[in-house]
mmCIF file as gemmi writes it, N, C-alpha and C atoms, coordinates in Angstrom:
data_model
loop_
_atom_site.group_PDB
_atom_site.id
_atom_site.type_symbol
_atom_site.label_atom_id
_atom_site.label_alt_id
_atom_site.label_comp_id
_atom_site.label_asym_id
_atom_site.label_entity_id
_atom_site.label_seq_id
_atom_site.pdbx_PDB_ins_code
_atom_site.Cartn_x
_atom_site.Cartn_y
_atom_site.Cartn_z
_atom_site.occupancy
_atom_site.B_iso_or_equiv
_atom_site.pdbx_formal_charge
_atom_site.auth_seq_id
_atom_site.auth_asym_id
_atom_site.pdbx_PDB_model_num
ATOM 1 N N . MET Axp A 1 ? 0.816 -1.199 0 1 0 ? 1 A 1
ATOM 2 C CA . MET Axp A 1 ? 0 0 0 1 0 ? 1 A 1
ATOM 3 C C . MET Axp A 1 ? 0.864 1.269 0 1 0 ? 1 A 1
ATOM 4 N N . VAL Axp A 2 ? 1.916 1.257 0.798 1 0 ? 2 A 1
ATOM 5 C CA . VAL Axp A 2 ? 2.806 2.419 0.865 1 0 ? 2 A 1
ATOM 6 C C . VAL Axp A 2 ? 3.507 2.617 -0.474 1 0 ? 2 A 1
ATOM 7 N N . ASN Axp A 3 ? 3.846 1.511 -1.137 1 0 ? 3 A 1
ATOM 8 C CA . ASN Axp A 3 ? 4.506 1.613 -2.44 1 0 ? 3 A 1
ATOM 9 C C . ASN Axp A 3 ? 3.617 2.306 -3.468 1 0 ? 3 A 1
ATOM 10 N N . ILE Axp A 4 ? 2.324 2.021 -3.428 1 0 ? 4 A 1
ATOM 11 C CA . ILE Axp A 4 ? 1.391 2.65 -4.367 1 0 ? 4 A 1
ATOM 12 C C . ILE Axp A 4 ? 1.288 4.141 -4.102 1 0 ? 4 A 1
ATOM 13 N N . ILE Axp A 5 ? 1.245 4.522 -2.84 1 0 ? 5 A 1
ATOM 14 C CA . ILE Axp A 5 ? 1.172 5.951 -2.482 1 0 ? 5 A 1
ATOM 15 C C . ILE Axp A 5 ? 2.433 6.674 -2.93 1 0 ? 5 A 1
ATOM 16 N N . ILE Axp A 6 ? 3.584 6.093 -2.703 1 0 ? 6 A 1
ATOM 17 C CA . ILE Axp A 6 ? 4.85 6.71 -3.127 1 0 ? 6 A 1
ATOM 18 C C . ILE Axp A 6 ? 4.889 6.842 -4.645 1 0 ? 6 A 1
ATOM 19 N N . LEU Axp A 7 ? 4.454 5.81 -5.357 1 0 ? 7 A 1
ATOM 20 C CA . LEU Axp A 7 ? 4.418 5.85 -6.817 1 0 ? 7 A 1
ATOM 21 C C . LEU Axp A 7 ? 3.486 6.95 -7.317 1 0 ? 7 A 1
ATOM 22 N N . LEU Axp A 8 ? 2.319 7.085 -6.704 1 0 ? 8 A 1
ATOM 23 C CA . LEU Axp A 8 ? 1.373 8.128 -7.108 1 0 ? 8 A 1
ATOM 24 C C . LEU Axp A 8 ? 1.92 9.532 -6.839 1 0 ? 8 A 1
ATOM 25 N N . VAL Axp A 9 ? 2.625 9.705 -5.733 1 0 ? 9 A 1
ATOM 26 C CA . VAL Axp A 9 ? 3.233 11.001 -5.42 1 0 ? 9 A 1
ATOM 27 C C . VAL Axp A 9 ? 4.298 11.347 -6.459 1 0 ? 9 A 1
ATOM 28 N N . ILE Axp A 10 ? 5.127 10.383 -6.801 1 0 ? 10 A 1
ATOM 29 C CA . ILE Axp A 10 ? 6.181 10.625 -7.795 1 0 ? 10 A 1
ATOM 30 C C . ILE Axp A 10 ? 5.58 10.933 -9.157 1 0 ? 10 A 1
ATOM 31 N N . LEU Axp A 11 ? 4.592 10.17 -9.583 1 0 ? 11 A 1
ATOM 32 C CA . LEU Axp A 11 ? 3.95 10.416 -10.879 1 0 ? 11 A 1
ATOM 33 C C . LEU Axp A 11 ? 3.214 11.756 -10.895 1 0 ? 11 A 1
ATOM 34 N N . GLY Axp A 12 ? 2.56 12.102 -9.815 1 0 ? 12 A 1
ATOM 35 C CA . GLY Axp A 12 ? 1.858 13.381 -9.739 1 0 ? 12 A 1
ATOM 36 C C . GLY Axp A 12 ? 2.82 14.555 -9.816 1 0 ? 12 A 1
ATOM 37 N N . TYR Axp A 13 ? 3.912 14.464 -9.095 1 0 ? 13 A 1
ATOM 38 C CA . TYR Axp A 13 ? 4.905 15.54 -9.133 1 0 ? 13 A 1
ATOM 39 C C . TYR Axp A 13 ? 5.537 15.648 -10.515 1 0 ? 13 A 1
ATOM 40 N N . SER Axp A 14 ? 5.829 14.525 -11.134 1 0 ? 14 A 1
ATOM 41 C CA . SER Axp A 14 ? 6.409 14.534 -12.482 1 0 ? 14 A 1
ATOM 42 C C . SER Axp A 14 ? 5.459 15.187 -13.481 1 0 ? 14 A 1
ATOM 43 N N . ALA Axp A 15 ? 4.171 14.867 -13.386 1 0 ? 15 A 1
ATOM 44 C CA . ALA Axp A 15 ? 3.189 15.473 -14.28 1 0 ? 15 A 1
ATOM 45 C C . ALA Axp A 15 ? 3.091 16.973 -14.043 1 0 ? 15 A 1
ATOM 46 N N . TRP Axp A 16 ? 3.121 17.401 -12.793 1 0 ? 16 A 1
ATOM 47 C CA . TRP Axp A 16 ? 3.042 18.828 -12.473 1 0 ? 16 A 1
ATOM 48 C C . TRP Axp A 16 ? 4.248 19.587 -13.031 1 0 ? 16 A 1
ATOM 49 N N . VAL Axp A 17 ? 5.445 19.022 -12.877 1 0 ? 17 A 1
ATOM 50 C CA . VAL Axp A 17 ? 6.655 19.666 -13.399 1 0 ? 17 A 1
ATOM 51 C C . VAL Axp A 17 ? 6.604 19.735 -14.921 1 0 ? 17 A 1
ATOM 52 N N . LEU Axp A 18 ? 6.134 18.688 -15.569 1 0 ? 18 A 1
ATOM 53 C CA . LEU Axp A 18 ? 6.039 18.682 -17.021 1 0 ? 18 A 1
ATOM 54 C C . LEU Axp A 18 ? 5.053 19.732 -17.518 1 0 ? 18 A 1
ATOM 55 N N . VAL Axp A 19 ? 3.904 19.836 -16.892 1 0 ? 19 A 1
ATOM 56 C CA . VAL Axp A 19 ? 2.911 20.837 -17.294 1 0 ? 19 A 1
ATOM 57 C C . VAL Axp A 19 ? 3.46 22.241 -17.086 1 0 ? 19 A 1
ATOM 58 N N . ARG Axp A 20 ? 4.11 22.469 -15.968 1 0 ? 20 A 1
ATOM 59 C CA . ARG Axp A 20 ? 4.693 23.794 -15.694 1 0 ? 20 A 1
ATOM 60 C C . ARG Axp A 20 ? 5.758 24.144 -16.727 1 0 ? 20 A 1
ATOM 61 N N . PHE Axp A 21 ? 6.59 23.179 -17.089 1 0 ? 21 A 1
ATOM 62 C CA . PHE Axp A 21 ? 7.629 23.406 -18.091 1 0 ? 21 A 1
ATOM 63 C C . PHE Axp A 21 ? 7.01 23.739 -19.445 1 0 ? 21 A 1
ATOM 64 N N . LEU Axp A 22 ? 5.985 23.011 -19.846 1 0 ? 22 A 1
ATOM 65 C CA . LEU Axp A 22 ? 5.354 23.26 -21.141 1 0 ? 22 A 1
ATOM 66 C C . LEU Axp A 22 ? 4.683 24.629 -21.188 1 0 ? 22 A 1
ATOM 67 N N . ARG Axp A 23 ? 4.052 25.037 -20.099 1 0 ? 23 A 1
ATOM 68 C CA . ARG Axp A 23 ? 3.42 26.365 -20.06 1 0 ? 23 A 1
ATOM 69 C C . ARG Axp A 23 ? 4.46 27.468 -20.184 1 0 ? 23 A 1
ATOM 70 N N . LYS Axp A 24 ? 5.58 27.324 -19.503 1 0 ? 24 A 1
ATOM 71 C CA . LYS Axp A 24 ? 6.613 28.357 -19.563 1 0 ? 24 A 1
ATOM 72 C C . LYS Axp A 24 ? 7.321 28.352 -20.905 1 0 ? 24 A 1
ATOM 73 N N . SER Axp A 25 ? 7.471 27.185 -21.522 1 0 ? 25 A 1
ATOM 74 C CA . SER Axp A 25 ? 8.159 27.129 -22.804 1 0 ? 25 A 1
ATOM 75 C C . SER Axp A 25 ? 7.334 27.788 -23.906 1 0 ? 25 A 1
ATOM 76 N N . ARG Axp A 26 ? 6.019 27.802 -23.763 1 0 ? 26 A 1
ATOM 77 C CA . ARG Axp A 26 ? 5.167 28.481 -24.739 1 0 ? 26 A 1
ATOM 78 C C . ARG Axp A 26 ? 5.344 29.989 -24.685 1 0 ? 26 A 1
ATOM 79 N N . GLN Axp A 27 ? 5.735 30.521 -23.523 1 0 ? 27 A 1
ATOM 80 C CA . GLN Axp A 27 ? 5.911 31.967 -23.362 1 0 ? 27 A 1
ATOM 81 C C . GLN Axp A 27 ? 7.216 32.45 -23.982 1 0 ? 27 A 1
ATOM 82 N N . GLY Axp A 28 ? 8.127 31.578 -24.254 1 0 ? 28 A 1
ATOM 83 C CA . GLY Axp A 28 ? 9.437 31.957 -24.767 1 0 ? 28 A 1
ATOM 84 C C . GLY Axp A 28 ? 10.469 31.864 -23.675 1 0 ? 28 A 1
ATOM 85 N N . ALA Axp A 29 ? 11.719 31.999 -24.055 1 0 ? 29 A 1
ATOM 86 C CA . ALA Axp A 29 ? 12.813 31.786 -23.111 1 0 ? 29 A 1
ATOM 87 C C . ALA Axp A 29 ? 12.792 32.794 -21.969 1 0 ? 29 A 1
ATOM 88 N N . CYS Axp A 30 ? 12.718 34.055 -22.275 1 0 ? 30 A 1
ATOM 89 C CA . CYS Axp A 30 ? 12.819 35.061 -21.219 1 0 ? 30 A 1
ATOM 90 C C . CYS Axp A 30 ? 11.479 35.345 -20.552 1 0 ? 30 A 1
ATOM 91 N N . ALA Axp A 31 ? 10.401 35.186 -21.259 1 0 ? 31 A 1
ATOM 92 C CA . ALA Axp A 31 ? 9.093 35.432 -20.647 1 0 ? 31 A 1
ATOM 93 C C . ALA Axp A 31 ? 8.793 34.386 -19.587 1 0 ? 31 A 1
ATOM 94 N N . GLY Axp A 32 ? 9.296 33.183 -19.776 1 0 ? 32 A 1
ATOM 95 C CA . GLY Axp A 32 ? 9.051 32.121 -18.819 1 0 ? 32 A 1
ATOM 96 C C . GLY Axp A 32 ? 10.004 32.105 -17.662 1 0 ? 32 A 1
ATOM 97 N N . CYS Axp A 33 ? 11.05 32.896 -17.737 1 0 ? 33 A 1
ATOM 98 C CA . CYS Axp A 33 ? 12.073 32.927 -16.696 1 0 ? 33 A 1
ATOM 99 C C . CYS Axp A 33 ? 11.512 33.636 -15.464 1 0 ? 33 A 1
ATOM 100 N N . SER Axp A 34 ? 11.688 33.031 -14.311 1 0 ? 34 A 1
ATOM 101 C CA . SER Axp A 34 ? 11.152 33.638 -13.101 1 0 ? 34 A 1
ATOM 102 C C . SER Axp A 34 ? 11.9 34.913 -12.72 1 0 ? 34 A 1
ATOM 103 N N . SER Axp A 35 ? 13.118 35.062 -13.196 1 0 ? 35 A 1
ATOM 104 C CA . SER Axp A 35 ? 13.895 36.271 -12.893 1 0 ? 35 A 1
ATOM 105 C C . SER Axp A 35 ? 14.215 37.019 -14.177 1 0 ? 35 A 1
ATOM 106 N N . SER Axp A 36 ? 13.244 37.167 -15.068 1 0 ? 36 A 1
ATOM 107 C CA . SER Axp A 36 ? 13.486 37.76 -16.382 1 0 ? 36 A 1
ATOM 108 C C . SER Axp A 36 ? 13.926 39.221 -16.303 1 0 ? 36 A 1
ATOM 109 N N . LYS Axp A 37 ? 13.535 39.921 -15.256 1 0 ? 37 A 1
ATOM 110 C CA . LYS Axp A 37 ? 13.927 41.326 -15.148 1 0 ? 37 A 1
ATOM 111 C C . LYS Axp A 37 ? 15.371 41.495 -14.685 1 0 ? 37 A 1
ATOM 112 N N . SER Axp A 38 ? 15.866 40.546 -13.884 1 0 ? 38 A 1
ATOM 113 C CA . SER Axp A 38 ? 17.213 40.689 -13.351 1 0 ? 38 A 1
ATOM 114 C C . SER Axp A 38 ? 18.193 39.676 -13.934 1 0 ? 38 A 1
ATOM 115 N N . CYS Axp A 39 ? 17.761 38.86 -14.859 1 0 ? 39 A 1
ATOM 116 C CA . CYS Axp A 39 ? 18.598 37.816 -15.439 1 0 ? 39 A 1
ATOM 117 C C . CYS Axp A 39 ? 19.544 38.429 -16.474 1 0 ? 39 A 1
ATOM 118 N N . PRO Axp A 40 ? 20.86 38.247 -16.341 1 0 ? 40 A 1
ATOM 119 C CA . PRO Axp A 40 ? 21.788 38.824 -17.316 1 0 ? 40 A 1
ATOM 120 C C . PRO Axp A 40 ? 21.564 38.274 -18.718 1 0 ? 40 A 1
ATOM 121 N N . GLY Axp A 41 ? 21.209 37.025 -18.842 1 0 ? 41 A 1
ATOM 122 C CA . GLY Axp A 41 ? 20.956 36.441 -20.155 1 0 ? 41 A 1
ATOM 123 C C . GLY Axp A 41 ? 19.761 37.071 -20.834 1 0 ? 41 A 1
ATOM 124 N N . CYS Axp A 42 ? 18.715 37.345 -20.071 1 0 ? 42 A 1
ATOM 125 C CA . CYS Axp A 42 ? 17.518 37.967 -20.629 1 0 ? 42 A 1
ATOM 126 C C . CYS Axp A 42 ? 17.787 39.425 -20.994 1 0 ? 42 A 1
ATOM 127 N N . ALA Axp A 43 ? 18.572 40.099 -20.203 1 0 ? 43 A 1
ATOM 128 C CA . ALA Axp A 43 ? 18.884 41.498 -20.493 1 0 ? 43 A 1
ATOM 129 C C . ALA Axp A 43 ? 19.689 41.614 -21.777 1 0 ? 43 A 1
ATOM 130 N N . VAL Axp A 44 ? 20.603 40.697 -21.998 1 0 ? 44 A 1
ATOM 131 C CA . VAL Axp A 44 ? 21.409 40.716 -23.216 1 0 ? 44 A 1
ATOM 132 C C . VAL Axp A 44 ? 20.541 40.435 -24.426 1 0 ? 44 A 1
ATOM 133 N N . SER Axp A 45 ? 19.635 39.472 -24.339 1 0 ? 45 A 1
ATOM 134 C CA . SER Axp A 45 ? 18.784 39.157 -25.482 1 0 ? 45 A 1
ATOM 135 C C . SER Axp A 45 ? 17.838 40.313 -25.798 1 0 ? 45 A 1
ATOM 136 N N . THR Axp A 46 ? 17.4 41.051 -24.787 1 0 ? 46 A 1
ATOM 137 C CA . THR Axp A 46 ? 16.534 42.195 -25.016 1 0 ? 46 A 1
ATOM 138 C C . THR Axp A 46 ? 17.297 43.299 -25.739 1 0 ? 46 A 1
ATOM 139 N N . VAL Axp A 47 ? 18.532 43.526 -25.344 1 0 ? 47 A 1
ATOM 140 C CA . VAL Axp A 47 ? 19.355 44.539 -26.008 1 0 ? 47 A 1
ATOM 141 C C . VAL Axp A 47 ? 19.615 44.145 -27.45 1 0 ? 47 A 1
ATOM 142 N N . ASN Axp A 48 ? 19.916 42.882 -27.683 1 0 ? 48 A 1
ATOM 143 C CA . ASN Axp A 48 ? 20.184 42.426 -29.043 1 0 ? 48 A 1
ATOM 144 C C . ASN Axp A 48 ? 18.949 42.551 -29.927 1 0 ? 48 A 1
ATOM 145 N N . LYS Axp A 49 ? 17.763 42.286 -29.402 1 0 ? 49 A 1
ATOM 146 C CA . LYS Axp A 49 ? 16.546 42.417 -30.181 1 0 ? 49 A 1
ATOM 147 C C . LYS Axp A 49 ? 16.324 43.883 -30.56 1 0 ? 49 A 1
ATOM 148 N N . GLY Axp A 50 ? 16.544 44.787 -29.617 1 0 ? 50 A 1
ATOM 149 C CA . GLY Axp A 50 ? 16.385 46.207 -29.897 1 0 ? 50 A 1
ATOM 150 C C . GLY Axp A 50 ? 17.408 46.699 -30.894 1 0 ? 50 A 1
ATOM 151 N N . HIS Axp A 51 ? 18.622 46.197 -30.793 1 0 ? 51 A 1
ATOM 152 C CA . HIS Axp A 51 ? 19.679 46.582 -31.727 1 0 ? 51 A 1
ATOM 153 C C . HIS Axp A 51 ? 19.364 46.095 -33.127 1 0 ? 51 A 1
ATOM 154 N N . ALA Axp A 52 ? 18.816 44.878 -33.241 1 0 ? 52 A 1
ATOM 155 C CA . ALA Axp A 52 ? 18.455 44.342 -34.548 1 0 ? 52 A 1
ATOM 156 C C . ALA Axp A 52 ? 17.337 45.148 -35.191 1 0 ? 52 A 1
ATOM 157 N N . LYS Axp A 53 ? 16.381 45.629 -34.377 1 0 ? 53 A 1
ATOM 158 C CA . LYS Axp A 53 ? 15.286 46.445 -34.899 1 0 ? 53 A 1
ATOM 159 C C . LYS Axp A 53 ? 15.811 47.787 -35.408 1 0 ? 53 A 1
ATOM 160 N N . MET Axp A 54 ? 16.8 48.346 -34.692 1 0 ? 54 A 1
ATOM 161 C CA . MET Axp A 54 ? 17.35 49.624 -35.105 1 0 ? 54 A 1
ATOM 162 C C . MET Axp A 54 ? 18.069 49.482 -36.443 1 0 ? 54 A 1
ATOM 163 N N . LYS Axp A 55 ? 18.784 48.394 -36.638 1 0 ? 55 A 1
ATOM 164 C CA . LYS Axp A 55 ? 19.499 48.174 -37.895 1 0 ? 55 A 1
ATOM 165 C C . LYS Axp A 55 ? 18.516 48.074 -39.068 1 0 ? 55 A 1
ATOM 166 N N . LYS Axp A 56 ? 17.384 47.402 -38.854 1 0 ? 56 A 1
ATOM 167 C CA . LYS Axp A 56 ? 16.407 47.239 -39.92 1 0 ? 56 A 1
ATOM 168 C C . LYS Axp A 56 ? 15.753 48.56 -40.284 1 0 ? 56 A 1
ATOM 169 N N . SER Axp A 57 ? 15.532 49.423 -39.309 1 0 ? 57 A 1
ATOM 170 C CA . SER Axp A 57 ? 14.839 50.668 -39.566 1 0 ? 57 A 1
ATOM 171 C C . SER Axp A 57 ? 15.739 51.719 -40.212 1 0 ? 57 A 1
ATOM 172 N N . VAL Axp A 58 ? 17.047 51.543 -40.107 1 0 ? 58 A 1
ATOM 173 C CA . VAL Axp A 58 ? 17.973 52.536 -40.664 1 0 ? 58 A 1
ATOM 174 C C . VAL Axp A 58 ? 18.175 52.343 -42.118 1 0 ? 58 A 1
């Protein structure tokens, strides 16, 4: 009986993590990041996107 409960807890947690990952991946790399405002990687990608837009408009 205890084995079944442990198995259900593990499967439930795995499903929850998978659903959370899929929801965040749909938002994009930086939108899904919990620290998107302070993340150095996200800040660099935002600058590069703005720089690319400026090049196209010139």
